[in-house]
N, C-alpha and C positions, 0 to 999 in steps of 0.2 A: 503494500500499499504505500502510495506516496506521501511525503510529508505534507501535513495540512496546517495551513495557518489561518488561524480564526480571529484575528485581530480586526479586520474590517467589519465582520458581523457584530463583534461586540462594540466597536465604535457606534455603529447605527443603532444598536440597542440602547446605549448610554445616552446618546443626544436625542434620542426618540424622533427621528426624522419622519416627516409626513409625506409618505410615497405616493398617496393616492389622490391628492388634492390637485385641482387644476392650477395652471400657472407654472413658471419656470423657476424651478428651485436649484438654487446652488448652496447647499448645505456644506458648511465648512467641517471637515473631519480631520481629527488628530490622533496621535498615539495617546495612550493612557488617559482616556477621558474621564475616568473615575475620581481623578484628583480634584475635579471640579464639583462632584457631588458633595452635597453638605453633610459632613459626617456627624456634625453635632445636633442634638434635638432642639436646643434654643434657637440657632440660626434657621433650622428646618421650620420651626413653628412660626417664624417671621418671613416666610417667602424665600428662604435660601440666601439670606443676606447677613453681613458681620463686619464689613469694612468700616463702618461708622457707628455701630452699636457700642454700649459701654463694655469695659473690658470685662472678659471672664476665662476661664481655663483653656478654654479652645479658640482663643484669638490667633493661635499659630496658623491656622488655616486662612483666616481672613484679615488679619492686619496684626502682625507681631507687635507692631509700635505701640500698640494699645498697653502691652504688659508693664511699661514705665509708669503707668497710671494706677496701677493696681494697689487697692488698699489692703489685700491680703499679701502676706510675706511670700508663700508658695502654694502651688496646689497640683493635684493630679486628676486628669479627666479621663474617664473611659467611655467609649460609645460603642454601641452594636446596632446595625441596620441591615435587616434582611432586604435582600434585592430580588424582585421578579417573584415575589412570596407566594403569589397566586398560582404560579406554575411550577415552582420548584422550591426545595426548601434546604438547598445546601449552598446558595449564592448569598454572599454576605459581604457587607464593608465593615471592617473594624478599626478602632483608632484609640490609640493611647497617647496623651499629651502631658507635658510636665513644664511648669514655669518656676522661675524664682526672681523675685525682685531683690537683687542682691544689695542695692542702696537707694538713696533718694532719687539717683538720676538713671539707673540703668537696671536692665532685666535681661533674663535669658531665657530661651524657651527650647523645647526639643519635642518631637512627636514620632510616631510611628504608625503608619496607615497601611492595611493590608486589605487586598480586595480578592476575595476567593470566588472563582467561577465553578465551583462544585468538582464533583468527579463525573469524567466521560469514559464510557465503556467503547472501546474498539475491537471490532472483530470483522471477519471476512465472511463468515457463516454463522447462523444462528447456534450451531453445535460448539463452535469454537470457544474455547475459555477466554474471556475478554480481557484485553489490556486495559488497565485502569490509569487514566491520565488526570491530574488536577492543575490545570492551568491557573495561574494566578499573578498578580502585579503587588508591588509595593513601593512605598517611598519611606525615606528616612531624613529628616531634617532637623536642624538646629538653627537658632536666630539669637541676635543680639539687639536690643533696643536702648536708645538714650535720649533723654531729654535735652534738647537743644536750647529750650527756654522753658518758662515756668508752665507754658500751656501747649507746647508742641514737642512732639518726639517723632524720631524716626527710627527705622529698624532694617536690617539686612538679614537675609535668610539664605542658607544654603542647603540644597536638596539632592539626595541620590535617588534615582527612579529605576526600578527593575520591572520589566513586563515580559513574563515568561508565559507566553500564549501559544506556543508551537506545540503540536502534539508530536512527540518522538516516537516514531513507529519504525520504518525501515531505516531512516537516516539517524544514526547515533551520534551525528557530530551537530544536530540542532541545538541552537543555543538561545537565550533569552536576550532581549533587548535591553541595553542598559545606557544611561545618560545621567547627566548632573544639570542642575538648574540654580538659579538664585532668584530672590524676591527683593523687591525695594519698597518700602512702605512708610507712610507718615500719618500721624494721627493728632488732631487738635481737639481739646477739650477746654471750654471757656470757664472763667469764673462764674459763680451764681449771679444772675441778674434779677433784680426785683422790679416786678410789673405790678399793676394795680391789685390784683387778687391773687396773685402766686409768684413765685420765683422760678426761674427756669436757667437752663444752661445749653449752650450749642455745642454740637460734636461734628467734627468732620474728618474724613479719611480718604487715602488712596492706597492701592497696592497693585503693582506691576509684577506678576507672579510667573514662575516658571520659565524664566529667560535661560534658554540653554540649547545645546546642540540636538539635532534631530535624532531620532532612534531609528535604527536599521535592523530589522528581523532576519535579513537574509544578506549574505554575502553579495549577492547579485541583484538583490531586490530594491524595491523603492525605499527611500528615506522618509521617516514620517515626522512631521513637525510636533513639538510638545505643545500643549495647550497654553501657550503664553497669553496671559489674560489681563486685561486692565479694569480695575474696579475703582468707582469714585461713588462716594456717598456723603450724605449729611443728614443731621438730625437736631431733634430738640427734645429736652425733658422738661415737662412740666411738673414742677415740684410744688402739688397741691397744698401739702401740709407736712407735718412731721413723718406722717405714715403712709401717704399716699403719692405715688409717682406714675406719671405716664409719659413713655418715651415713643416718639414718631419718627421714623427714618425712611429715607428713599435712597435707592441705590441704582446705578446703570453699570453694566458690564459690556466689554467689547474684546472678542478673541483677536491678539495681535498675530493673526495667520493669514497668510495670502487667500485671496478668494479664487477658486478654480475658474479659468477662463472659459470662454465659449469656442470650441473647436470645430472644425468640419469634419468630414468623413476621413480625411486624409490625416489628421491630427494638427492641422494648421490652425492657430489662433485667430479667431474671427474678431472677437471683442475681448477686452481685458488685458491683463499682462501676464506674462509667463510666471507660474507659481513654481518652477523649478529654481529656487534661490536659497541663498544661506538663510539661517534663521534670524541673523541679526538683520540683513535686508528686509525680510518677510516682516519684521516688526513695523517699519517705516511704510513698506509698500502698502500693508493691510488697510492704511487710511484712505487710500485713493485708487484701488485697483478693481472694484467692483465692475463688471461688464456693463451694467446699467447705469453707471454714474452714481452721484451723489444720493439719489433716492434710494439705491440699492444699498450703499453704505449705512444709511440711517436704519434700514432693517437689520443691519448685523448687530445693533445695540439691543441687549434685553434691559428690562427694568423691573424694579421689585419695590413694593410698599410694605411696611410692617409696623404694627403698634404692639406696645408691651406694657401692660399695667402690673405695677409691684406694689403690694401692701407689706409695709414694715419689714421689708428686705428679706421676707420668709415665705412670701406666696406669689406667684407670677401667672397671669394670663397672657397669651400672646395669640396673634393671628397675623396674616400676610398674604401677599398676591404677588405671582411672579408671571412675566408675560415675555414671549419671543414671538418673532414673526413668523406667519405659517410657512413663508418661503425660506426660513432659515433654521427650522429644526420644530416649531409648533409647540414649544414646550409652554403650556399654560396651566397653572394650577393656583388653587387656594390652599392655606395650611392654618391648622390651629395648634395650639400648643400650651403647656402649664408647667410650672417649676415649683418645686417644694424645697424649703431649706430646714433642716434639723440640725442644730449646733454646727459642727463643721462639714456638714454633709449636704450637697445639692442633687436633687433628683429632678431630670427634665424628660418630658415626652412630647412628641408632636404627631400629627396625622396629616397626611395630605389629600386632597381632592382635586382631581384632574378637571380642568374645564375645557379641555381641547377635544377634538374628534378622534386624536390618537391618545390612547390611555398611558399614563406614565407608569414605567416600571416600579414605581414606588406607591402606586395607588393602593389605597386600603392597608397601607403598612405603618405599624406604629414603630417610631424610633425613639431609642432610649439613651440617656447619658447620666452618668454619675460622676460627682466631682468631691474631691477630698481637699479641704483648705487647711493649712496649716499657718499659724500666725495670723489670726483674724485681726482684722483692724490694726495691723503693724505700722501702717501708713495712713496720714490722713491727708484727703485732698481738699477738704472744705471745713 
């Protein structure tokens, strides 16, 4: 049996491309798309956002610069997300994150993310003893954040990515794809501002994530872009009184990966630009290479809105909405979530409702997160 490469199929599942809708679709596909899935239940409960929300243990994925504003000395977060749970029971995304605010100005973070695609049985006949393969992907990353002023911090993160999706059957030389990447992030959190009936504070953040070389699954095969991604967000906390707080946040995202051009039957480019470029050139090219011009470029931005109500820092209710153009993936969903705090332990859950004609792989899935905080209120920001 020939060596089988399943990465393209998994990419299509992960971004939930809309293959039956009318119109010309140019869905941008990348390697390791699982790194863009919300691994923690808090972010998932607010429409998969986190670049400008308040700091928590899982800021490593969204914006590690937030760690420099943590009032907790250190913490460990663990999450578990079943994937395609209505079809199979052995595909999941797991994540472990650790952070430590080492002093008044700086903090470090680290995380390990593992995406299991379950067990796959390979056989030539029904009577043959199957060969069990377990494709998987993983990342390991570390970050350092530093406050450059009283209210603004920046961070840099380094990441190792491994994508082992080849099913090693007759070719014993099949290997996993490997790459590395960096993130550059910033976060702003204002002083408390007094209004007529309440106090408030502003939040803002950005993160350019997964900047790194392409992954190659084959010695002679095509190289695949990493999901280099730009996140921009802003929010406001309504501090209603000493016990009640409402946070409202908005976020936009864009993949910094070239758009596939329109080609004729001979492979010649009719519209758009050649997408066979280096990852660095692809970042800048991605802002202006859509075959249908600026109108199509705008469709490559996704947006999300989220609201979080917090009572006495011990109970939270969340909701959010995520939207993507029908021609660029058609991910549209609403989400609900809740959080509970008991002493130094936080428990978060979330649930997703797809609003697209194409159902999300996470439809009907409960996501769980558990955080252990150490040194509560070690730092005071207000």
